[in-house]
C-alpha positions in Angstrom: -11.0 -41.0 -2.4 -13.9 -38.7 -1.8 -14.6 -36.2 -4.6 -15.7 -32.9 -2.9 -17.5 -31.9 -6.1 -20.0 -34.6 -5.5 -20.9 -33.5 -2.0 -24.5 -32.4 -1.3 -24.8 -30.2 1.7 -27.9 -31.3 3.7 -30.3 -28.6 4.8 -32.3 -28.3 8.0 -34.9 -25.5 8.2 -35.7 -25.0 11.9 -38.3 -23.4 14.1 -41.3 -24.2 11.9 -44.7 -23.7 13.5 -47.2 -23.5 10.6 -48.4 -26.2 8.2 -47.7 -24.0 5.2 -44.1 -23.5 6.3 -43.5 -27.3 6.6 -45.1 -27.9 3.2 -42.9 -25.2 1.7 -39.8 -26.6 3.3 -40.6 -30.0 1.9 -41.3 -28.6 -1.6 -37.9 -26.8 -1.6 -36.2 -30.1 -0.9 -35.2 -29.6 2.7 -33.6 -32.7 4.2 -34.9 -32.0 7.7 -37.4 -29.7 9.5 -37.0 -28.6 13.1 -39.6 -28.2 15.8 -38.8 -26.4 19.0 -40.1 -27.9 22.3 -38.7 -25.2 24.6 -41.5 -23.0 25.9 -39.3 -19.9 26.4 -38.6 -19.8 22.7 -40.8 -17.6 20.4 -40.6 -20.6 18.0 -42.0 -23.1 20.5 -44.7 -25.5 19.5 -47.0 -27.6 21.7 -47.4 -31.3 21.4 -50.7 -30.9 19.6 -49.3 -28.4 17.2 -46.4 -30.7 16.4 -48.6 -33.7 15.8 -50.4 -31.7 13.2 -47.2 -30.4 11.6 -45.4 -33.7 11.4 -48.3 -35.2 9.4 -47.0 -33.1 6.5 -43.5 -34.4 6.7 -43.1 -37.2 4.1 -40.8 -40.2 4.2 -37.0 -39.6 4.0 -37.4 -36.0 5.4 -36.3 -35.9 9.0 -38.4 -34.3 11.8 -36.0 -33.0 14.4 -37.2 -32.2 17.9 -35.2 -29.4 19.7 -35.0 -29.6 23.5 -33.3 -27.3 26.0 -32.5 -28.8 29.5 -35.7 -30.8 29.2 -36.9 -33.2 31.9 -37.2 -36.9 31.1 -41.0 -36.6 31.5 -41.2 -33.8 28.9 -39.1 -35.8 26.4 -41.2 -38.9 27.0 -44.5 -36.9 26.6 -43.4 -35.3 23.3 -41.8 -38.4 21.7 -44.6 -40.7 22.7 -47.1 -38.5 20.7 -45.1 -36.7 18.0 -43.5 -38.6 15.1 -39.8 -37.4 15.4 -36.8 -38.8 13.6 -34.1 -37.5 16.0 -33.5 -35.2 18.9 -31.4 -32.1 19.2 -30.1 -31.1 22.6 -29.5 -27.4 22.7 -29.0 -26.7 26.5 -26.5 -27.6 29.1 -27.0 -31.4 28.9 -24.1 -33.6 29.8 -23.2 -36.6 27.7 -24.9 -38.9 30.2 -28.1 -36.8 30.2 -28.1 -36.8 26.4 -27.8 -40.6 26.4 -30.5 -41.0 29.0 -33.0 -38.8 27.2 -32.2 -40.4 23.8 -32.8 -43.8 25.3 -36.2 -42.7 26.6 -37.2 -41.6 23.1 -35.5 -44.5 21.4 -33.9 -42.0 19.0 -30.5 -40.8 18.0 -29.5 -37.2 18.7 -27.4 -34.2 17.8 -25.7 -32.1 20.4 -25.5 -28.3 20.0 -22.1 -26.7 20.8 -22.3 -23.0 21.4 -19.2 -21.3 20.2 -18.2 -18.2 22.1 -15.7 -15.4 21.3 -13.0 -17.1 23.5 -13.4 -20.6 22.0 -10.5 -22.3 20.3 -10.3 -25.1 17.7 -9.1 -27.4 20.6 -12.3 -26.7 22.4 -14.4 -27.9 19.4 -12.2 -31.1 19.2 -12.7 -31.7 22.9 -16.5 -31.3 22.4 -16.4 -33.8 19.6 -14.8 -36.4 21.8 -17.0 -35.5 24.7 -20.1 -36.1 22.7 -18.8 -38.9 20.6 -22.1 -40.8 20.9 -24.0 -37.9 19.2 -24.9 -38.4 15.6 -23.7 -34.9 14.8 -22.5 -31.7 16.4 -24.5 -28.6 15.7 -22.1 -25.7 15.9 -23.9 -22.5 16.9 -22.9 -19.0 18.1 -23.0 -18.4 21.9 -25.8 -15.9 22.5 -28.0 -15.0 25.4 -30.5 -17.8 25.8 -30.2 -21.0 23.7 -29.8 -20.3 20.0 -31.9 -18.5 17.3 -30.0 -15.3 17.9 -28.9 -14.8 14.3 -25.3 -14.4 15.3 -22.3 -15.7 13.4 -19.2 -17.2 15.1 -15.6 -17.5 13.7 -15.9 -20.4 11.2 -12.1 -20.6 11.0 -12.1 -22.3 14.4 -13.7 -25.4 12.9 -11.0 -28.1 12.3 -11.1 -29.5 8.8 -11.6 -33.1 10.0 -14.6 -32.1 12.0 -16.6 -31.1 8.9 -18.1 -34.5 8.4 -19.8 -34.4 11.8 -20.7 -30.7 11.6 -24.1 -29.2 11.2 -23.2 -25.5 10.8 -25.6 -23.0 12.3 -25.6 -19.5 13.8 -26.5 -16.5 11.8 -26.7 -18.2 8.5 -28.8 -16.7 5.7 -29.0 -16.6 1.9 -26.3 -14.0 1.8 -23.6 -15.8 3.7 -24.3 -19.5 3.5 -22.4 -19.9 0.2 -19.2 -18.6 1.8 -19.8 -20.6 4.9 -20.1 -23.9 2.9 -17.1 -23.2 0.8 -15.0 -22.4 3.9 -16.2 -25.1 6.3 -17.5 -27.9 4.0 -20.0 -29.0 6.7 -22.1 -32.0 6.3 -25.2 -29.9 6.8 -26.4 -26.4 7.5 -29.2 -25.3 9.9 -31.1 -22.1 9.7 -33.9 -20.5 11.7 -33.7 -16.7 12.1 -32.2 -16.3 8.7 -35.4 -17.4 7.0 -37.7 -15.2 9.0 -39.4 -11.9 8.5 -37.0 -9.4 9.9 -37.9 -8.5 13.5 -40.6 -11.1 13.7 -39.1 -14.2 15.4 -40.8 -17.4 14.5 -42.5 -15.9 11.4 -41.0 -17.7 8.4 -40.6 -15.9 5.1 -41.1 -18.3 2.1 -39.0 -16.2 -0.2 -36.1 -16.2 2.2 -36.5 -20.0 2.7 -36.3 -20.5 -1.1 -33.3 -18.1 -1.4 -31.4 -20.0 1.3 -31.9 -23.3 -0.4 -30.8 -21.9 -3.7 -27.7 -20.5 -2.1 -26.8 -23.8 -0.6 -27.2 -25.5 -4.0 -25.1 -22.9 -5.6 -22.4 -23.5 -3.1 -22.4 -27.2 -3.8 -22.4 -26.6 -7.6 -19.4 -24.3 -7.2 
């Protein structure tokens, strides 16, 4: 029988674009760092930037590449040059498209599920079955665009038995992540806008990064 007091919530710090941000994330004990390969995002990085950034990611810390409705050619170009651990599909990709792109990269993947105000628990269960081949489901709030909007969705929609596959995202920050973890018990949490300088998308705040990690650890200890 699993003892919930022994659970350690994994942490992904996403949207990193500077070497010092990657180094700080690693020093804080992040399990994964995320790089955005979607040019419309203010957090987007080029292939050359990503090559330089991933050089500072040590063994056993995952480098996650985030893609939105990407072409096979773009995924191939990125993954043939950048040392990534897994892919995150954050657009409108079908299960078949996810499988095709992951096969091109030779990597496993997470699928983002955008949860809107009209969503139900049954919808999340359906998404879990639909994307059964995904290594995890990243649950994010439905916003204009594709993520990074800093909006929270109704966590009570998440079925208890989905927690082991869930990477909880959407509006998380140091102030609310403890409550989120205690209520949802996700396998992991993912944050981007919640560790940024207010009003400056893509500009990470090292104090906020540290506060977020401390809050997650406090939730686990509690």
